[in-house]
mmCIF file of the N, C-alpha and C atoms, coordinates in Angstrom:
data_MODEL
# 
_entry.id   MODEL 
# 
loop_
_atom_site.group_PDB 
_atom_site.id 
_atom_site.type_symbol 
_atom_site.label_atom_id 
_atom_site.label_alt_id 
_atom_site.label_comp_id 
_atom_site.label_asym_id 
_atom_site.label_entity_id 
_atom_site.label_seq_id 
_atom_site.pdbx_PDB_ins_code 
_atom_site.Cartn_x 
_atom_site.Cartn_y 
_atom_site.Cartn_z 
_atom_site.occupancy 
_atom_site.B_iso_or_equiv 
_atom_site.pdbx_formal_charge 
_atom_site.auth_seq_id 
_atom_site.auth_comp_id 
_atom_site.auth_asym_id 
_atom_site.auth_atom_id 
_atom_site.pdbx_PDB_model_num 
ATOM 1   N N  . UNK A 1 1  ? 3.123  -10.065 -8.826  1.00 0.00 ? 1  UNK A N  1 
ATOM 2   C CA . UNK A 1 1  ? 3.370  -8.551  -8.622  1.00 0.00 ? 1  UNK A CA 1 
ATOM 3   C C  . UNK A 1 1  ? 2.107  -7.794  -8.722  1.00 0.00 ? 1  UNK A C  1 
ATOM 4   N N  . UNK A 1 2  ? 1.197  -8.261  -9.587  1.00 0.00 ? 2  UNK A N  1 
ATOM 5   C CA . UNK A 1 2  ? -0.005 -7.403  -9.720  1.00 0.00 ? 2  UNK A CA 1 
ATOM 6   C C  . UNK A 1 2  ? -0.839 -7.625  -8.531  1.00 0.00 ? 2  UNK A C  1 
ATOM 7   N N  . UNK A 1 3  ? -0.949 -8.906  -7.821  1.00 0.00 ? 3  UNK A N  1 
ATOM 8   C CA . UNK A 1 3  ? -1.667 -8.912  -6.624  1.00 0.00 ? 3  UNK A CA 1 
ATOM 9   C C  . UNK A 1 3  ? -1.109 -8.075  -5.435  1.00 0.00 ? 3  UNK A C  1 
ATOM 10  N N  . UNK A 1 4  ? 0.256  -7.954  -5.436  1.00 0.00 ? 4  UNK A N  1 
ATOM 11  C CA . UNK A 1 4  ? 0.941  -6.912  -4.523  1.00 0.00 ? 4  UNK A CA 1 
ATOM 12  C C  . UNK A 1 4  ? 0.383  -5.487  -4.754  1.00 0.00 ? 4  UNK A C  1 
ATOM 13  N N  . UNK A 1 5  ? 0.463  -5.142  -6.116  1.00 0.00 ? 5  UNK A N  1 
ATOM 14  C CA . UNK A 1 5  ? 0.256  -3.784  -6.491  1.00 0.00 ? 5  UNK A CA 1 
ATOM 15  C C  . UNK A 1 5  ? -1.177 -3.426  -6.034  1.00 0.00 ? 5  UNK A C  1 
ATOM 16  N N  . UNK A 1 6  ? -2.198 -4.417  -6.269  1.00 0.00 ? 6  UNK A N  1 
ATOM 17  C CA . UNK A 1 6  ? -3.498 -4.052  -5.905  1.00 0.00 ? 6  UNK A CA 1 
ATOM 18  C C  . UNK A 1 6  ? -3.776 -4.060  -4.375  1.00 0.00 ? 6  UNK A C  1 
ATOM 19  N N  . UNK A 1 7  ? -3.005 -4.945  -3.656  1.00 0.00 ? 7  UNK A N  1 
ATOM 20  C CA . UNK A 1 7  ? -3.117 -4.825  -2.245  1.00 0.00 ? 7  UNK A CA 1 
ATOM 21  C C  . UNK A 1 7  ? -2.674 -3.479  -1.677  1.00 0.00 ? 7  UNK A C  1 
ATOM 22  N N  . UNK A 1 8  ? -1.548 -2.958  -2.302  1.00 0.00 ? 8  UNK A N  1 
ATOM 23  C CA . UNK A 1 8  ? -0.973 -1.617  -1.912  1.00 0.00 ? 8  UNK A CA 1 
ATOM 24  C C  . UNK A 1 8  ? -1.901 -0.609  -2.159  1.00 0.00 ? 8  UNK A C  1 
ATOM 25  N N  . UNK A 1 9  ? -2.492 -0.715  -3.364  1.00 0.00 ? 9  UNK A N  1 
ATOM 26  C CA . UNK A 1 9  ? -3.569 0.439   -3.642  1.00 0.00 ? 9  UNK A CA 1 
ATOM 27  C C  . UNK A 1 9  ? -4.808 0.327   -2.730  1.00 0.00 ? 9  UNK A C  1 
ATOM 28  N N  . UNK A 1 10 ? -5.198 -0.851  -2.262  1.00 0.00 ? 10 UNK A N  1 
ATOM 29  C CA . UNK A 1 10 ? -6.308 -0.897  -1.334  1.00 0.00 ? 10 UNK A CA 1 
ATOM 30  C C  . UNK A 1 10 ? -5.938 -0.242  0.052   1.00 0.00 ? 10 UNK A C  1 
ATOM 31  N N  . UNK A 1 11 ? -4.916 -0.697  0.577   1.00 0.00 ? 11 UNK A N  1 
ATOM 32  C CA . UNK A 1 11 ? -4.501 -0.346  1.898   1.00 0.00 ? 11 UNK A CA 1 
ATOM 33  C C  . UNK A 1 11 ? -4.122 1.186   1.903   1.00 0.00 ? 11 UNK A C  1 
ATOM 34  N N  . UNK A 1 12 ? -3.585 1.576   0.889   1.00 0.00 ? 12 UNK A N  1 
ATOM 35  C CA . UNK A 1 12 ? -3.135 2.963   0.840   1.00 0.00 ? 12 UNK A CA 1 
ATOM 36  C C  . UNK A 1 12 ? -4.324 3.942   0.421   1.00 0.00 ? 12 UNK A C  1 
ATOM 37  N N  . UNK A 1 13 ? -5.239 3.203   -0.097  1.00 0.00 ? 13 UNK A N  1 
ATOM 38  C CA . UNK A 1 13 ? -6.431 4.151   -0.647  1.00 0.00 ? 13 UNK A CA 1 
ATOM 39  C C  . UNK A 1 13 ? -5.971 5.109   -1.664  1.00 0.00 ? 13 UNK A C  1 
ATOM 40  N N  . UNK A 1 14 ? -4.943 4.697   -2.518  1.00 0.00 ? 14 UNK A N  1 
ATOM 41  C CA . UNK A 1 14 ? -4.470 5.593   -3.562  1.00 0.00 ? 14 UNK A CA 1 
ATOM 42  C C  . UNK A 1 14 ? -4.412 4.809   -5.016  1.00 0.00 ? 14 UNK A C  1 
ATOM 43  N N  . UNK A 1 15 ? -4.801 5.441   -5.961  1.00 0.00 ? 15 UNK A N  1 
ATOM 44  C CA . UNK A 1 15 ? -4.576 4.848   -7.348  1.00 0.00 ? 15 UNK A CA 1 
ATOM 45  C C  . UNK A 1 15 ? -3.443 5.314   -7.955  1.00 0.00 ? 15 UNK A C  1 
ATOM 46  N N  . UNK A 1 16 ? -2.386 4.721   -7.943  1.00 0.00 ? 16 UNK A N  1 
ATOM 47  C CA . UNK A 1 16 ? -1.094 5.230   -8.522  1.00 0.00 ? 16 UNK A CA 1 
ATOM 48  C C  . UNK A 1 16 ? -0.907 4.573   -9.887  1.00 0.00 ? 16 UNK A C  1 
ATOM 49  N N  . UNK A 1 17 ? -0.093 5.139   -10.710 1.00 0.00 ? 17 UNK A N  1 
ATOM 50  C CA . UNK A 1 17 ? 0.413  4.566   -11.994 1.00 0.00 ? 17 UNK A CA 1 
ATOM 51  C C  . UNK A 1 17 ? 1.297  3.615   -11.762 1.00 0.00 ? 17 UNK A C  1 
ATOM 52  N N  . UNK A 1 18 ? 1.307  2.574   -12.746 1.00 0.00 ? 18 UNK A N  1 
ATOM 53  C CA . UNK A 1 18 ? 2.172  1.435   -12.696 1.00 0.00 ? 18 UNK A CA 1 
ATOM 54  C C  . UNK A 1 18 ? 2.704  1.507   -14.137 1.00 0.00 ? 18 UNK A C  1 
ATOM 55  N N  . UNK A 1 19 ? 4.087  1.448   -14.290 1.00 0.00 ? 19 UNK A N  1 
ATOM 56  C CA . UNK A 1 19 ? 4.715  1.322   -15.532 1.00 0.00 ? 19 UNK A CA 1 
ATOM 57  C C  . UNK A 1 19 ? 5.152  -0.163  -15.962 1.00 0.00 ? 19 UNK A C  1 
ATOM 58  N N  . UNK A 1 20 ? 4.595  -0.608  -16.966 1.00 0.00 ? 20 UNK A N  1 
ATOM 59  C CA . UNK A 1 20 ? 4.923  -1.962  -17.334 1.00 0.00 ? 20 UNK A CA 1 
ATOM 60  C C  . UNK A 1 20 ? 6.086  -1.898  -18.401 1.00 0.00 ? 20 UNK A C  1 
ATOM 61  N N  . UNK A 1 21 ? 6.966  -2.879  -18.214 1.00 0.00 ? 21 UNK A N  1 
ATOM 62  C CA . UNK A 1 21 ? 8.204  -2.943  -18.927 1.00 0.00 ? 21 UNK A CA 1 
ATOM 63  C C  . UNK A 1 21 ? 8.650  -4.311  -19.208 1.00 0.00 ? 21 UNK A C  1 
ATOM 64  N N  . UNK A 1 22 ? 9.322  -4.596  -20.185 1.00 0.00 ? 22 UNK A N  1 
ATOM 65  C CA . UNK A 1 22 ? 9.870  -5.942  -20.518 1.00 0.00 ? 22 UNK A CA 1 
ATOM 66  C C  . UNK A 1 22 ? 10.612 -6.376  -19.447 1.00 0.00 ? 22 UNK A C  1 
ATOM 67  N N  . UNK A 1 23 ? 10.649 -7.800  -19.345 1.00 0.00 ? 23 UNK A N  1 
ATOM 68  C CA . UNK A 1 23 ? 11.488 -8.469  -18.287 1.00 0.00 ? 23 UNK A CA 1 
ATOM 69  C C  . UNK A 1 23 ? 12.993 -7.986  -18.515 1.00 0.00 ? 23 UNK A C  1 
ATOM 70  N N  . UNK A 1 24 ? 13.768 -7.886  -17.534 1.00 0.00 ? 24 UNK A N  1 
ATOM 71  C CA . UNK A 1 24 ? 15.159 -7.591  -17.553 1.00 0.00 ? 24 UNK A CA 1 
ATOM 72  C C  . UNK A 1 24 ? 15.998 -8.740  -17.394 1.00 0.00 ? 24 UNK A C  1 
ATOM 73  N N  . UNK A 1 25 ? 17.207 -8.821  -17.967 1.00 0.00 ? 25 UNK A N  1 
ATOM 74  C CA . UNK A 1 25 ? 18.004 -10.084 -17.815 1.00 0.00 ? 25 UNK A CA 1 
ATOM 75  C C  . UNK A 1 25 ? 18.137 -10.385 -16.193 1.00 0.00 ? 25 UNK A C  1 
ATOM 76  N N  . UNK A 1 26 ? 17.838 -11.686 -16.013 1.00 0.00 ? 26 UNK A N  1 
ATOM 77  C CA . UNK A 1 26 ? 17.886 -12.196 -14.570 1.00 0.00 ? 26 UNK A CA 1 
ATOM 78  C C  . UNK A 1 26 ? 16.588 -12.180 -13.889 1.00 0.00 ? 26 UNK A C  1 
ATOM 79  N N  . UNK A 1 27 ? 15.481 -11.381 -14.398 1.00 0.00 ? 27 UNK A N  1 
ATOM 80  C CA . UNK A 1 27 ? 14.225 -11.426 -13.726 1.00 0.00 ? 27 UNK A CA 1 
ATOM 81  C C  . UNK A 1 27 ? 13.695 -12.858 -13.844 1.00 0.00 ? 27 UNK A C  1 
ATOM 82  N N  . UNK A 1 28 ? 12.902 -13.419 -12.870 1.00 0.00 ? 28 UNK A N  1 
ATOM 83  C CA . UNK A 1 28 ? 12.375 -14.573 -12.947 1.00 0.00 ? 28 UNK A CA 1 
ATOM 84  C C  . UNK A 1 28 ? 10.975 -14.593 -13.852 1.00 0.00 ? 28 UNK A C  1 
ATOM 85  N N  . UNK A 1 29 ? 10.624 -15.617 -14.476 1.00 0.00 ? 29 UNK A N  1 
ATOM 86  C CA . UNK A 1 29 ? 9.356  -15.596 -15.144 1.00 0.00 ? 29 UNK A CA 1 
ATOM 87  C C  . UNK A 1 29 ? 8.283  -15.748 -14.193 1.00 0.00 ? 29 UNK A C  1 
ATOM 88  N N  . UNK A 1 30 ? 8.339  -16.575 -13.197 1.00 0.00 ? 30 UNK A N  1 
ATOM 89  C CA . UNK A 1 30 ? 7.129  -16.978 -12.441 1.00 0.00 ? 30 UNK A CA 1 
ATOM 90  C C  . UNK A 1 30 ? 7.644  -17.164 -10.871 1.00 0.00 ? 30 UNK A C  1 
ATOM 91  N N  . UNK A 1 31 ? 6.887  -16.661 -9.968  1.00 0.00 ? 31 UNK A N  1 
ATOM 92  C CA . UNK A 1 31 ? 7.239  -16.853 -8.558  1.00 0.00 ? 31 UNK A CA 1 
ATOM 93  C C  . UNK A 1 31 ? 5.953  -17.227 -7.892  1.00 0.00 ? 31 UNK A C  1 
ATOM 94  N N  . UNK A 1 32 ? 5.961  -18.277 -7.074  1.00 0.00 ? 32 UNK A N  1 
ATOM 95  C CA . UNK A 1 32 ? 4.896  -18.671 -6.258  1.00 0.00 ? 32 UNK A CA 1 
ATOM 96  C C  . UNK A 1 32 ? 5.296  -18.704 -4.780  1.00 0.00 ? 32 UNK A C  1 
ATOM 97  N N  . UNK A 1 33 ? 4.776  -17.897 -3.952  1.00 0.00 ? 33 UNK A N  1 
ATOM 98  C CA . UNK A 1 33 ? 5.084  -17.732 -2.569  1.00 0.00 ? 33 UNK A CA 1 
ATOM 99  C C  . UNK A 1 33 ? 4.235  -18.807 -1.762  1.00 0.00 ? 33 UNK A C  1 
ATOM 100 N N  . UNK A 1 34 ? 4.745  -20.115 -1.700  1.00 0.00 ? 34 UNK A N  1 
ATOM 101 C CA . UNK A 1 34 ? 4.142  -21.110 -0.953  1.00 0.00 ? 34 UNK A CA 1 
ATOM 102 C C  . UNK A 1 34 ? 4.906  -21.535 0.161   1.00 0.00 ? 34 UNK A C  1 
ATOM 103 N N  . UNK A 1 35 ? 4.285  -21.229 1.392   1.00 0.00 ? 35 UNK A N  1 
ATOM 104 C CA . UNK A 1 35 ? 5.081  -21.463 2.615   1.00 0.00 ? 35 UNK A CA 1 
ATOM 105 C C  . UNK A 1 35 ? 4.660  -22.785 3.227   1.00 0.00 ? 35 UNK A C  1 
ATOM 106 N N  . UNK A 1 36 ? 4.020  -23.782 2.424   1.00 0.00 ? 36 UNK A N  1 
ATOM 107 C CA . UNK A 1 36 ? 3.594  -25.006 3.133   1.00 0.00 ? 36 UNK A CA 1 
ATOM 108 C C  . UNK A 1 36 ? 4.791  -25.847 3.464   1.00 0.00 ? 36 UNK A C  1 
ATOM 109 N N  . UNK A 1 37 ? 5.797  -25.864 2.678   1.00 0.00 ? 37 UNK A N  1 
ATOM 110 C CA . UNK A 1 37 ? 7.026  -26.779 3.051   1.00 0.00 ? 37 UNK A CA 1 
ATOM 111 C C  . UNK A 1 37 ? 7.713  -26.277 4.281   1.00 0.00 ? 37 UNK A C  1 
ATOM 112 N N  . UNK A 1 38 ? 8.055  -24.985 4.425   1.00 0.00 ? 38 UNK A N  1 
ATOM 113 C CA . UNK A 1 38 ? 8.763  -24.490 5.521   1.00 0.00 ? 38 UNK A CA 1 
ATOM 114 C C  . UNK A 1 38 ? 7.788  -24.594 6.789   1.00 0.00 ? 38 UNK A C  1 
ATOM 115 N N  . UNK A 1 39 ? 6.467  -24.392 6.602   1.00 0.00 ? 39 UNK A N  1 
ATOM 116 C CA . UNK A 1 39 ? 5.604  -24.592 7.680   1.00 0.00 ? 39 UNK A CA 1 
ATOM 117 C C  . UNK A 1 39 ? 5.635  -26.037 8.312   1.00 0.00 ? 39 UNK A C  1 
ATOM 118 N N  . UNK A 1 40 ? 5.672  -27.017 7.440   1.00 0.00 ? 40 UNK A N  1 
ATOM 119 C CA . UNK A 1 40 ? 5.624  -28.391 7.852   1.00 0.00 ? 40 UNK A CA 1 
ATOM 120 C C  . UNK A 1 40 ? 7.004  -28.838 8.350   1.00 0.00 ? 40 UNK A C  1 
ATOM 121 N N  . UNK A 1 41 ? 8.129  -28.504 7.612   1.00 0.00 ? 41 UNK A N  1 
ATOM 122 C CA . UNK A 1 41 ? 9.353  -28.968 8.024   1.00 0.00 ? 41 UNK A CA 1 
ATOM 123 C C  . UNK A 1 41 ? 9.920  -28.343 9.406   1.00 0.00 ? 41 UNK A C  1 
ATOM 124 N N  . UNK A 1 42 ? 9.530  -27.065 9.488   1.00 0.00 ? 42 UNK A N  1 
ATOM 125 C CA . UNK A 1 42 ? 10.093 -26.264 10.658  1.00 0.00 ? 42 UNK A CA 1 
ATOM 126 C C  . UNK A 1 42 ? 9.097  -25.988 11.746  1.00 0.00 ? 42 UNK A C  1 
ATOM 127 N N  . UNK A 1 43 ? 7.795  -26.409 11.381  1.00 0.00 ? 43 UNK A N  1 
ATOM 128 C CA . UNK A 1 43 ? 6.677  -26.166 12.319  1.00 0.00 ? 43 UNK A CA 1 
ATOM 129 C C  . UNK A 1 43 ? 6.618  -24.537 12.470  1.00 0.00 ? 43 UNK A C  1 
ATOM 130 N N  . UNK A 1 44 ? 6.640  -23.835 11.481  1.00 0.00 ? 44 UNK A N  1 
ATOM 131 C CA . UNK A 1 44 ? 6.779  -22.373 11.407  1.00 0.00 ? 44 UNK A CA 1 
ATOM 132 C C  . UNK A 1 44 ? 5.420  -21.810 10.936  1.00 0.00 ? 44 UNK A C  1 
ATOM 133 N N  . UNK A 1 45 ? 5.120  -20.680 11.623  1.00 0.00 ? 45 UNK A N  1 
ATOM 134 C CA . UNK A 1 45 ? 3.912  -19.790 11.151  1.00 0.00 ? 45 UNK A CA 1 
ATOM 135 C C  . UNK A 1 45 ? 4.396  -18.382 11.144  1.00 0.00 ? 45 UNK A C  1 
ATOM 136 N N  . UNK A 1 46 ? 4.012  -17.811 9.912   1.00 0.00 ? 46 UNK A N  1 
ATOM 137 C CA . UNK A 1 46 ? 4.496  -16.427 9.904   1.00 0.00 ? 46 UNK A CA 1 
ATOM 138 C C  . UNK A 1 46 ? 3.666  -15.457 10.787  1.00 0.00 ? 46 UNK A C  1 
ATOM 139 N N  . UNK A 1 47 ? 4.392  -14.371 11.199  1.00 0.00 ? 47 UNK A N  1 
ATOM 140 C CA . UNK A 1 47 ? 3.522  -13.540 12.159  1.00 0.00 ? 47 UNK A CA 1 
ATOM 141 C C  . UNK A 1 47 ? 2.482  -12.875 11.306  1.00 0.00 ? 47 UNK A C  1 
ATOM 142 N N  . UNK A 1 48 ? 2.643  -12.526 10.064  1.00 0.00 ? 48 UNK A N  1 
ATOM 143 C CA . UNK A 1 48 ? 1.683  -11.962 9.148   1.00 0.00 ? 48 UNK A CA 1 
ATOM 144 C C  . UNK A 1 48 ? 1.413  -12.898 7.984   1.00 0.00 ? 48 UNK A C  1 
ATOM 145 N N  . UNK A 1 49 ? 0.154  -13.240 7.722   1.00 0.00 ? 49 UNK A N  1 
ATOM 146 C CA . UNK A 1 49 ? -0.084 -14.240 6.671   1.00 0.00 ? 49 UNK A CA 1 
ATOM 147 C C  . UNK A 1 49 ? -1.098 -13.794 5.588   1.00 0.00 ? 49 UNK A C  1 
ATOM 148 N N  . UNK A 1 50 ? -1.314 -12.444 5.777   1.00 0.00 ? 50 UNK A N  1 
ATOM 149 C CA . UNK A 1 50 ? -2.209 -11.828 4.866   1.00 0.00 ? 50 UNK A CA 1 
ATOM 150 C C  . UNK A 1 50 ? -1.703 -10.656 4.085   1.00 0.00 ? 50 UNK A C  1 
ATOM 151 N N  . UNK A 1 51 ? -1.857 -10.854 2.652   1.00 0.00 ? 51 UNK A N  1 
ATOM 152 C CA . UNK A 1 51 ? -1.053 -9.837  1.983   1.00 0.00 ? 51 UNK A CA 1 
ATOM 153 C C  . UNK A 1 51 ? -1.365 -8.338  2.222   1.00 0.00 ? 51 UNK A C  1 
ATOM 154 N N  . UNK A 1 52 ? -2.666 -7.939  2.463   1.00 0.00 ? 52 UNK A N  1 
ATOM 155 C CA . UNK A 1 52 ? -3.054 -6.693  2.739   1.00 0.00 ? 52 UNK A CA 1 
ATOM 156 C C  . UNK A 1 52 ? -2.501 -6.366  3.946   1.00 0.00 ? 52 UNK A C  1 
ATOM 157 N N  . UNK A 1 53 ? -2.311 -7.244  5.088   1.00 0.00 ? 53 UNK A N  1 
ATOM 158 C CA . UNK A 1 53 ? -1.759 -6.855  6.349   1.00 0.00 ? 53 UNK A CA 1 
ATOM 159 C C  . UNK A 1 53 ? -0.230 -6.543  6.195   1.00 0.00 ? 53 UNK A C  1 
ATOM 160 N N  . UNK A 1 54 ? 0.412  -7.340  5.404   1.00 0.00 ? 54 UNK A N  1 
ATOM 161 C CA . UNK A 1 54 ? 1.811  -7.170  5.044   1.00 0.00 ? 54 UNK A CA 1 
ATOM 162 C C  . UNK A 1 54 ? 2.033  -5.861  4.264   1.00 0.00 ? 54 UNK A C  1 
ATOM 163 N N  . UNK A 1 55 ? 1.170  -5.590  3.259   1.00 0.00 ? 55 UNK A N  1 
ATOM 164 C CA . UNK A 1 55 ? 1.257  -4.289  2.598   1.00 0.00 ? 55 UNK A CA 1 
ATOM 165 C C  . UNK A 1 55 ? 1.092  -3.115  3.515   1.00 0.00 ? 55 UNK A C  1 
ATOM 166 N N  . UNK A 1 56 ? 0.054  -3.194  4.378   1.00 0.00 ? 56 UNK A N  1 
ATOM 167 C CA . UNK A 1 56 ? -0.166 -2.174  5.418   1.00 0.00 ? 56 UNK A CA 1 
ATOM 168 C C  . UNK A 1 56 ? 0.914  -1.854  6.333   1.00 0.00 ? 56 UNK A C  1 
ATOM 169 N N  . UNK A 1 57 ? 1.606  -2.950  6.795   1.00 0.00 ? 57 UNK A N  1 
ATOM 170 C CA . UNK A 1 57 ? 2.831  -2.778  7.532   1.00 0.00 ? 57 UNK A CA 1 
ATOM 171 C C  . UNK A 1 57 ? 4.002  -2.023  6.790   1.00 0.00 ? 57 UNK A C  1 
ATOM 172 N N  . UNK A 1 58 ? 4.123  -2.685  5.623   1.00 0.00 ? 58 UNK A N  1 
ATOM 173 C CA . UNK A 1 58 ? 5.121  -2.067  4.789   1.00 0.00 ? 58 UNK A CA 1 
ATOM 174 C C  . UNK A 1 58 ? 5.023  -0.569  4.420   1.00 0.00 ? 58 UNK A C  1 
ATOM 175 N N  . UNK A 1 59 ? 3.823  -0.149  4.123   1.00 0.00 ? 59 UNK A N  1 
ATOM 176 C CA . UNK A 1 59 ? 3.446  1.277   3.889   1.00 0.00 ? 59 UNK A CA 1 
ATOM 177 C C  . UNK A 1 59 ? 3.575  2.056   5.125   1.00 0.00 ? 59 UNK A C  1 
ATOM 178 N N  . UNK A 1 60 ? 3.177  1.582   6.330   1.00 0.00 ? 60 UNK A N  1 
ATOM 179 C CA . UNK A 1 60 ? 3.419  2.258   7.478   1.00 0.00 ? 60 UNK A CA 1 
ATOM 180 C C  . UNK A 1 60 ? 5.008  2.570   7.757   1.00 0.00 ? 60 UNK A C  1 
ATOM 181 N N  . UNK A 1 61 ? 5.777  1.466   7.435   1.00 0.00 ? 61 UNK A N  1 
ATOM 182 C CA . UNK A 1 61 ? 7.254  1.588   7.725   1.00 0.00 ? 61 UNK A CA 1 
ATOM 183 C C  . UNK A 1 61 ? 7.761  2.695   6.706   1.00 0.00 ? 61 UNK A C  1 
ATOM 184 N N  . UNK A 1 62 ? 7.412  2.669   5.481   1.00 0.00 ? 62 UNK A N  1 
ATOM 185 C CA . UNK A 1 62 ? 7.860  3.659   4.449   1.00 0.00 ? 62 UNK A CA 1 
ATOM 186 C C  . UNK A 1 62 ? 7.343  5.032   4.809   1.00 0.00 ? 62 UNK A C  1 
ATOM 187 N N  . UNK A 1 63 ? 6.134  5.138   5.257   1.00 0.00 ? 63 UNK A N  1 
ATOM 188 C CA . UNK A 1 63 ? 5.635  6.597   5.674   1.00 0.00 ? 63 UNK A CA 1 
ATOM 189 C C  . UNK A 1 63 ? 6.519  7.006   6.947   1.00 0.00 ? 63 UNK A C  1 
ATOM 190 N N  . UNK A 1 64 ? 6.829  6.035   7.951   1.00 0.00 ? 64 UNK A N  1 
ATOM 191 C CA . UNK A 1 64 ? 7.684  6.498   8.942   1.00 0.00 ? 64 UNK A CA 1 
ATOM 192 C C  . UNK A 1 64 ? 9.020  7.080   8.601   1.00 0.00 ? 64 UNK A C  1 
ATOM 193 N N  . UNK A 1 65 ? 9.639  6.307   7.732   1.00 0.00 ? 65 UNK A N  1 
ATOM 194 C CA . UNK A 1 65 ? 10.926 6.684   7.129   1.00 0.00 ? 65 UNK A CA 1 
ATOM 195 C C  . UNK A 1 65 ? 10.828 8.037   6.494   1.00 0.00 ? 65 UNK A C  1 
ATOM 196 N N  . UNK A 1 66 ? 9.793  8.236   5.570   1.00 0.00 ? 66 UNK A N  1 
ATOM 197 C CA . UNK A 1 66 ? 9.545  9.531   4.942   1.00 0.00 ? 66 UNK A CA 1 
ATOM 198 C C  . UNK A 1 66 ? 9.498  10.647  5.834   1.00 0.00 ? 66 UNK A C  1 
ATOM 199 N N  . UNK A 1 67 ? 8.756  10.484  6.972   1.00 0.00 ? 67 UNK A N  1 
ATOM 200 C CA . UNK A 1 67 ? 8.548  11.488  7.953   1.00 0.00 ? 67 UNK A CA 1 
ATOM 201 C C  . UNK A 1 67 ? 9.828  11.766  8.589   1.00 0.00 ? 67 UNK A C  1 
ATOM 202 N N  . UNK A 1 68 ? 10.757 10.747  8.928   1.00 0.00 ? 68 UNK A N  1 
ATOM 203 C CA . UNK A 1 68 ? 11.969 10.948  9.579   1.00 0.00 ? 68 UNK A CA 1 
ATOM 204 C C  . UNK A 1 68 ? 12.866 11.773  8.633   1.00 0.00 ? 68 UNK A C  1 
ATOM 205 N N  . UNK A 1 69 ? 12.801 11.432  7.335   1.00 0.00 ? 69 UNK A N  1 
ATOM 206 C CA . UNK A 1 69 ? 13.752 12.007  6.359   1.00 0.00 ? 69 UNK A CA 1 
ATOM 207 C C  . UNK A 1 69 ? 13.304 13.509  6.230   1.00 0.00 ? 69 UNK A C  1 
ATOM 208 N N  . UNK A 1 70 ? 12.006 13.795  6.252   1.00 0.00 ? 70 UNK A N  1 
ATOM 209 C CA . UNK A 1 70 ? 11.534 15.150  6.139   1.00 0.00 ? 70 UNK A CA 1 
ATOM 210 C C  . UNK A 1 70 ? 11.946 16.010  7.474   1.00 0.00 ? 70 UNK A C  1 
ATOM 211 N N  . UNK A 1 71 ? 11.912 15.352  8.580   1.00 0.00 ? 71 UNK A N  1 
ATOM 212 C CA . UNK A 1 71 ? 12.397 15.984  9.748   1.00 0.00 ? 71 UNK A CA 1 
ATOM 213 C C  . UNK A 1 71 ? 13.843 16.294  9.775   1.00 0.00 ? 71 UNK A C  1 
ATOM 214 N N  . UNK A 1 72 ? 14.696 15.330  9.202   1.00 0.00 ? 72 UNK A N  1 
ATOM 215 C CA . UNK A 1 72 ? 16.150 15.602  9.098   1.00 0.00 ? 72 UNK A CA 1 
ATOM 216 C C  . UNK A 1 72 ? 16.348 16.733  8.172   1.00 0.00 ? 72 UNK A C  1 
ATOM 217 N N  . UNK A 1 73 ? 15.644 16.880  7.013   1.00 0.00 ? 73 UNK A N  1 
ATOM 218 C CA . UNK A 1 73 ? 15.821 17.874  6.159   1.00 0.00 ? 73 UNK A CA 1 
ATOM 219 C C  . UNK A 1 73 ? 15.362 19.219  6.607   1.00 0.00 ? 73 UNK A C  1 
ATOM 220 N N  . UNK A 1 74 ? 14.211 19.335  7.396   1.00 0.00 ? 74 UNK A N  1 
ATOM 221 C CA . UNK A 1 74 ? 13.924 20.444  8.145   1.00 0.00 ? 74 UNK A CA 1 
ATOM 222 C C  . UNK A 1 74 ? 14.943 20.900  9.010   1.00 0.00 ? 74 UNK A C  1 
ATOM 223 N N  . UNK A 1 75 ? 15.483 20.065  9.892   1.00 0.00 ? 75 UNK A N  1 
ATOM 224 C CA . UNK A 1 75 ? 16.393 20.317  10.829  1.00 0.00 ? 75 UNK A CA 1 
ATOM 225 C C  . UNK A 1 75 ? 17.775 20.807  10.241  1.00 0.00 ? 75 UNK A C  1 
ATOM 226 N N  . UNK A 1 76 ? 18.163 20.315  9.075   1.00 0.00 ? 76 UNK A N  1 
ATOM 227 C CA . UNK A 1 76 ? 19.401 20.697  8.430   1.00 0.00 ? 76 UNK A CA 1 
ATOM 228 C C  . UNK A 1 76 ? 19.101 22.071  7.853   1.00 0.00 ? 76 UNK A C  1 
ATOM 229 N N  . UNK A 1 77 ? 17.995 22.409  7.363   1.00 0.00 ? 77 UNK A N  1 
ATOM 230 C CA . UNK A 1 77 ? 17.649 23.598  6.711   1.00 0.00 ? 77 UNK A CA 1 
ATOM 231 C C  . UNK A 1 77 ? 17.759 24.796  7.826   1.00 0.00 ? 77 UNK A C  1 
ATOM 232 N N  . UNK A 1 78 ? 17.233 24.519  8.933   1.00 0.00 ? 78 UNK A N  1 
ATOM 233 C CA . UNK A 1 78 ? 17.262 25.485  10.004  1.00 0.00 ? 78 UNK A CA 1 
ATOM 234 C C  . UNK A 1 78 ? 18.644 25.623  10.748  1.00 0.00 ? 78 UNK A C  1 
ATOM 235 N N  . UNK A 1 79 ? 19.458 24.657  10.516  1.00 0.00 ? 79 UNK A N  1 
ATOM 236 C CA . UNK A 1 79 ? 20.731 24.748  11.243  1.00 0.00 ? 79 UNK A CA 1 
ATOM 237 C C  . UNK A 1 79 ? 21.671 25.857  10.481  1.00 0.00 ? 79 UNK A C  1 
# 
């Protein structure tokens, strides 16, 4: 999670607050995103293989949705 947070901070060029909390019931203790097995078994390659690129695409998507929602709200307010 911390690697992802730092990648989002870098691509967004924003330093946002992060709230740390105890694990919740059902949260996993450790996660390792290793694609080596799926790559070898299925001869698969991800379209995006770099955490910063993935974070940049996710941020662009969220910003697009935000702009669309703002437009919907402005349209509803003027109706």
